[in-house]
N, CA and C atoms as a LAMMPS dump frame, in Angstrom:
ITEM: TIMESTEP
0
ITEM: NUMBER OF ATOMS
303
ITEM: BOX BOUNDS ff ff ff
-5.0000000000000000e+02 5.0000000000000000e+02
-5.0000000000000000e+02 5.0000000000000000e+02
-5.0000000000000000e+02 5.0000000000000000e+02
ITEM: ATOMS id mol type element x y z
1 1 1 N 12.018 13.819 12.869
2 1 2 C 12.083 12.715 13.817
3 1 3 C 12.197 11.414 13.039
4 2 1 N 13.131 10.575 13.435
5 2 2 C 13.324 9.295 12.761
6 2 3 C 13.344 8.182 13.795
7 3 1 N 13.046 7.011 13.318
8 3 2 C 13.082 5.828 14.174
9 3 3 C 14.03 4.841 13.52
10 4 1 N 14.991 4.354 14.268
11 4 2 C 15.913 3.369 13.727
12 4 3 C 15.663 2.054 14.442
13 5 1 N 15.02 1.142 13.753
14 5 2 C 14.628 -0.136 14.33
15 5 3 C 15.201 -1.23 13.451
16 6 1 N 16.047 -2.067 13.992
17 6 2 C 16.68 -3.14 13.231
18 6 3 C 17.421 -2.595 12.017
19 7 1 N 18.108 -1.475 12.207
20 7 2 C 18.889 -0.842 11.148
21 7 3 C 18.053 -0.364 9.972
22 8 1 N 16.764 -0.123 10.182
23 8 2 C 15.891 0.421 9.144
24 8 3 C 15.481 1.817 9.603
25 9 1 N 15.84 2.825 8.843
26 9 2 C 15.504 4.192 9.207
27 9 3 C 14.229 4.592 8.483
28 10 1 N 13.26 5.074 9.235
29 10 2 C 11.972 5.468 8.669
30 10 3 C 11.638 6.883 9.113
31 11 1 N 11.068 7.636 8.217
32 11 2 C 10.56 8.956 8.593
33 11 3 C 9.203 8.778 9.248
34 12 1 N 8.701 9.821 9.847
35 12 2 C 7.379 9.769 10.473
36 12 3 C 6.312 9.442 9.44
37 13 1 N 6.439 9.995 8.254
38 13 2 C 5.471 9.735 7.197
39 13 3 C 5.466 8.258 6.812
40 14 1 N 6.646 7.681 6.708
41 14 2 C 6.729 6.262 6.388
42 14 3 C 6.151 5.412 7.516
43 15 1 N 6.373 5.83 8.76
44 15 2 C 5.808 5.099 9.892
45 15 3 C 4.283 5.154 9.861
46 16 1 N 3.725 6.334 9.54
47 16 2 C 2.268 6.448 9.43
48 16 3 C 1.729 5.543 8.34
49 17 1 N 2.427 5.486 7.212
50 17 2 C 1.988 4.633 6.12
51 17 3 C 2.058 3.162 6.515
52 18 1 N 3.121 2.771 7.211
53 18 2 C 3.229 1.379 7.65
54 18 3 C 2.143 1.051 8.673
55 19 1 N 1.84 1.996 9.569
56 19 2 C 0.759 1.785 10.529
57 19 3 C -0.566 1.627 9.804
58 20 1 N -0.797 2.483 8.81
59 20 2 C -2.027 2.39 8.019
60 20 3 C -2.118 1.029 7.338
61 21 1 N -0.992 0.531 6.795
62 21 2 C -1.007 -0.779 6.143
63 21 3 C -1.315 -1.89 7.147
64 22 1 N -0.845 -1.752 8.378
65 22 2 C -1.155 -2.752 9.408
66 22 3 C -2.644 -2.756 9.728
67 23 1 N -3.224 -1.567 9.868
68 23 2 C -4.666 -1.468 10.127
69 23 3 C -5.431 -2.046 8.953
70 24 1 N -5.003 -1.694 7.746
71 24 2 C -5.636 -2.215 6.531
72 24 3 C -5.558 -3.74 6.515
73 25 1 N -4.415 -4.287 6.89
74 25 2 C -4.214 -5.728 6.915
75 25 3 C -5.184 -6.381 7.9
76 26 1 N -5.377 -5.754 9.055
77 26 2 C -6.343 -6.263 10.026
78 26 3 C -7.761 -6.247 9.459
79 27 1 N -8.12 -5.144 8.829
80 27 2 C -9.456 -5.011 8.241
81 27 3 C -9.667 -6.085 7.177
82 28 1 N -8.655 -6.317 6.355
83 28 2 C -8.756 -7.317 5.291
84 28 3 C -8.968 -8.711 5.877
85 29 1 N -8.286 -8.99 6.998
86 29 2 C -8.417 -10.329 7.576
87 29 3 C -9.839 -10.607 8.048
88 30 1 N -10.614 -9.552 8.331
89 30 2 C -11.997 -9.724 8.775
90 30 3 C -12.974 -9.647 7.607
91 31 1 N -12.803 -8.669 6.72
92 31 2 C -13.782 -8.387 5.679
93 31 3 C -13.329 -8.725 4.259
94 32 1 N -12.163 -9.255 4.087
95 32 2 C -11.581 -9.477 2.771
96 32 3 C -12.291 -10.601 2.025
97 33 1 N -12.599 -10.371 0.742
98 33 2 C -13.176 -11.409 -0.11
99 33 3 C -12.049 -12.096 -0.864
100 34 1 N -11.869 -13.361 -0.585
101 34 2 C -10.743 -14.076 -1.195
102 34 3 C -11.007 -14.366 -2.676
103 35 1 N -9.937 -14.33 -3.478
104 35 2 C -10.075 -14.676 -4.893
105 35 3 C -10.13 -16.19 -5.066
106 36 1 N -10.375 -16.61 -6.279
107 36 2 C -10.367 -18.044 -6.589
108 36 3 C -8.956 -18.601 -6.421
109 37 1 N -8.858 -19.891 -6.254
110 37 2 C -7.564 -20.549 -6.122
111 37 3 C -6.697 -20.255 -7.346
112 38 1 N -5.439 -19.933 -7.095
113 38 2 C -4.509 -19.639 -8.18
114 38 3 C -4.526 -18.189 -8.642
115 39 1 N -5.38 -17.365 -8.03
116 39 2 C -5.496 -15.957 -8.405
117 39 3 C -4.857 -15.099 -7.316
118 40 1 N -4.124 -14.078 -7.723
119 40 2 C -3.555 -13.103 -6.791
120 40 3 C -4.441 -11.868 -6.82
121 41 1 N -4.858 -11.401 -5.647
122 41 2 C -5.687 -10.201 -5.541
123 41 3 C -4.821 -9.065 -5
124 42 1 N -4.864 -7.922 -5.674
125 42 2 C -4.072 -6.77 -5.257
126 42 3 C -5.012 -5.675 -4.763
127 43 1 N -4.875 -5.311 -3.5
128 43 2 C -5.612 -4.188 -2.931
129 43 3 C -4.665 -2.994 -2.888
130 44 1 N -5.2 -1.81 -3.15
131 44 2 C -4.36 -0.609 -3.144
132 44 3 C -5.15 0.565 -2.598
133 45 1 N -4.413 1.561 -2.136
134 45 2 C -5.028 2.798 -1.667
135 45 3 C -3.962 3.883 -1.632
136 46 1 N -4.432 5.122 -1.548
137 46 2 C -3.533 6.268 -1.461
138 46 3 C -3.977 7.154 -0.304
139 47 1 N -3.021 7.809 0.308
140 47 2 C -3.284 8.758 1.385
141 47 3 C -2.619 10.077 1.037
142 48 1 N -3.322 11.178 1.338
143 48 2 C -2.779 12.5 1.061
144 48 3 C -2.214 13.112 2.334
145 49 1 N -1.024 13.662 2.232
146 49 2 C -0.387 14.393 3.318
147 49 3 C -0.138 15.809 2.801
148 50 1 N -1.212 16.582 2.682
149 50 2 C -1.134 17.884 2.02
150 50 3 C -0.224 18.862 2.751
151 51 1 N -0.124 18.75 4.079
152 51 2 C 0.761 19.667 4.804
153 51 3 C 2.233 19.399 4.5
154 52 1 N 2.542 18.2 3.998
155 52 2 C 3.913 17.861 3.62
156 52 3 C 4.088 17.801 2.107
157 53 1 N 3.001 18.094 1.383
158 53 2 C 3.028 18.071 -0.083
159 53 3 C 3.516 16.707 -0.6
160 54 1 N 2.902 15.64 -0.056
161 54 2 C 3.253 14.266 -0.428
162 54 3 C 2 13.409 -0.42
163 55 1 N 2.098 12.285 -1.115
164 55 2 C 1.078 11.25 -0.991
165 55 3 C 1.771 9.942 -0.652
166 56 1 N 1.034 9.058 -0.032
167 56 2 C 1.523 7.717 0.246
168 56 3 C 0.647 6.718 -0.476
169 57 1 N 1.272 5.733 -1.066
170 57 2 C 0.555 4.691 -1.798
171 57 3 C 0.923 3.35 -1.173
172 58 1 N -0.089 2.522 -0.93
173 58 2 C 0.137 1.19 -0.394
174 58 3 C -0.511 0.135 -1.259
175 59 1 N 0.212 -0.952 -1.503
176 59 2 C -0.291 -2.082 -2.292
177 59 3 C -0.086 -3.357 -1.48
178 60 1 N -1.039 -4.256 -1.552
179 60 2 C -0.915 -5.532 -0.875
180 60 3 C -1.462 -6.614 -1.791
181 61 1 N -0.623 -7.584 -2.137
182 61 2 C -1.024 -8.697 -3.003
183 61 3 C -1.166 -9.944 -2.141
184 62 1 N -2.335 -10.591 -2.259
185 62 2 C -2.614 -11.792 -1.467
186 62 3 C -3.091 -12.931 -2.343
187 63 1 N -2.743 -14.125 -1.914
188 63 2 C -3.228 -15.337 -2.572
189 63 3 C -4.577 -15.719 -1.966
190 64 1 N -5.239 -16.718 -2.551
191 64 2 C -6.57 -17.119 -2.081
192 64 3 C -6.579 -17.59 -0.628
193 65 1 N -5.438 -18.051 -0.137
194 65 2 C -5.352 -18.547 1.24
195 65 3 C -5.062 -17.426 2.237
196 66 1 N -5.16 -16.175 1.794
197 66 2 C -4.901 -14.959 2.573
198 66 3 C -3.428 -14.703 2.814
199 67 1 N -2.561 -15.531 2.268
200 67 2 C -1.13 -15.333 2.423
201 67 3 C -0.714 -14.09 1.636
202 68 1 N 0.042 -13.223 2.306
203 68 2 C 0.545 -12.022 1.64
204 68 3 C 1.678 -12.432 0.708
205 69 1 N 1.49 -12.182 -0.58
206 69 2 C 2.499 -12.518 -1.58
207 69 3 C 3.563 -11.421 -1.616
208 70 1 N 3.125 -10.175 -1.638
209 70 2 C 4.041 -9.035 -1.599
210 70 3 C 3.268 -7.785 -1.21
211 71 1 N 3.977 -6.818 -0.758
212 71 2 C 3.401 -5.522 -0.435
213 71 3 C 4.365 -4.438 -0.843
214 72 1 N 3.832 -3.31 -1.173
215 72 2 C 4.675 -2.182 -1.559
216 72 3 C 4.128 -0.922 -0.91
217 73 1 N 5.015 -0.002 -0.625
218 73 2 C 4.617 1.315 -0.173
219 73 3 C 5.515 2.31 -0.876
220 74 1 N 4.954 3.46 -1.154
221 74 2 C 5.693 4.462 -1.897
222 74 3 C 5.253 5.843 -1.439
223 75 1 N 6.203 6.714 -1.23
224 75 2 C 5.94 8.107 -0.918
225 75 3 C 6.259 8.906 -2.18
226 76 1 N 5.314 9.735 -2.618
227 76 2 C 5.486 10.531 -3.828
228 76 3 C 5.356 11.999 -3.456
229 77 1 N 6.381 12.776 -3.781
230 77 2 C 6.349 14.215 -3.503
231 77 3 C 5.445 14.921 -4.495
232 78 1 N 4.685 15.91 -4.009
233 78 2 C 3.839 16.729 -4.869
234 78 3 C 2.424 16.836 -4.322
235 79 1 N 1.71 17.816 -4.812
236 79 2 C 0.308 18.026 -4.441
237 79 3 C -0.579 17.395 -5.51
238 80 1 N -1.457 16.504 -5.11
239 80 2 C -2.34 15.812 -6.036
240 80 3 C -3.753 15.802 -5.47
241 81 1 N -4.735 15.73 -6.337
242 81 2 C -6.11 15.554 -5.893
243 81 3 C -6.277 14.107 -5.437
244 82 1 N -7.299 13.817 -4.638
245 82 2 C -7.532 12.428 -4.231
246 82 3 C -7.719 11.495 -5.434
247 83 1 N -8.389 11.983 -6.466
248 83 2 C -8.63 11.143 -7.648
249 83 3 C -7.321 10.799 -8.364
250 84 1 N -6.432 11.78 -8.479
251 84 2 C -5.143 11.531 -9.125
252 84 3 C -4.297 10.591 -8.275
253 85 1 N -4.322 10.78 -6.957
254 85 2 C -3.566 9.905 -6.056
255 85 3 C -4.053 8.458 -6.181
256 86 1 N -5.373 8.255 -6.218
257 86 2 C -5.93 6.903 -6.385
258 86 3 C -5.566 6.33 -7.753
259 87 1 N -5.582 7.18 -8.784
260 87 2 C -5.206 6.719 -10.125
261 87 3 C -3.742 6.291 -10.15
262 88 1 N -2.887 7.019 -9.453
263 88 2 C -1.473 6.639 -9.374
264 88 3 C -1.322 5.303 -8.658
265 89 1 N -2.106 5.101 -7.593
266 89 2 C -2.069 3.825 -6.873
267 89 3 C -2.546 2.691 -7.769
268 90 1 N -3.6 2.953 -8.546
269 90 2 C -4.117 1.925 -9.462
270 90 3 C -3.083 1.571 -10.52
271 91 1 N -2.385 2.574 -11.013
272 91 2 C -1.346 2.313 -12.026
273 91 3 C -0.215 1.472 -11.44
274 92 1 N 0.198 1.789 -10.217
275 92 2 C 1.233 0.987 -9.568
276 92 3 C 0.756 -0.447 -9.33
277 93 1 N -0.528 -0.599 -8.982
278 93 2 C -1.094 -1.946 -8.798
279 93 3 C -1.091 -2.709 -10.12
280 94 1 N -1.417 -2.027 -11.214
281 94 2 C -1.395 -2.674 -12.538
282 94 3 C 0.034 -3.089 -12.898
283 95 1 N 1.009 -2.234 -12.584
284 95 2 C 2.409 -2.596 -12.841
285 95 3 C 2.813 -3.815 -12.024
286 96 1 N 2.364 -3.865 -10.766
287 96 2 C 2.662 -5.023 -9.915
288 96 3 C 1.993 -6.28 -10.49
289 97 1 N 0.75 -6.151 -10.951
290 97 2 C 0.047 -7.301 -11.514
291 97 3 C 0.781 -7.849 -12.734
292 98 1 N 1.38 -6.973 -13.514
293 98 2 C 2.105 -7.433 -14.714
294 98 3 C 3.326 -8.266 -14.348
295 99 1 N 3.842 -8.075 -13.134
296 99 2 C 4.994 -8.871 -12.687
297 99 3 C 4.608 -10.331 -12.42
298 100 1 N 3.32 -10.593 -12.183
299 100 2 C 2.859 -11.954 -11.887
300 100 3 C 2.556 -12.754 -13.148
301 101 1 N 2.598 -12.139 -14.303
302 101 2 C 2.262 -12.86 -15.542
303 101 3 C 3.482 -13.457 -16.175
């Protein structure tokens, strides 16, 4: 099943990940601890979709004023433990952080 919205084709898995990022964004707006001025804070997480043998990784970079600087999502094929999935998300967050230097 696919959804074609504004010429963007998404799989169900991608839609679930985008929905999760929206919920995460809402949670951050209520409970998020802002960084100091001039600092970019990167939040990340991973989700396991074991029945599809995939994981989803989401990253969100925000400035101190809560403005979203950038966000990334990635679907990775394969079976991983939760710890490995989180480590992969952390590595992607570190790669994103290096882009800001």
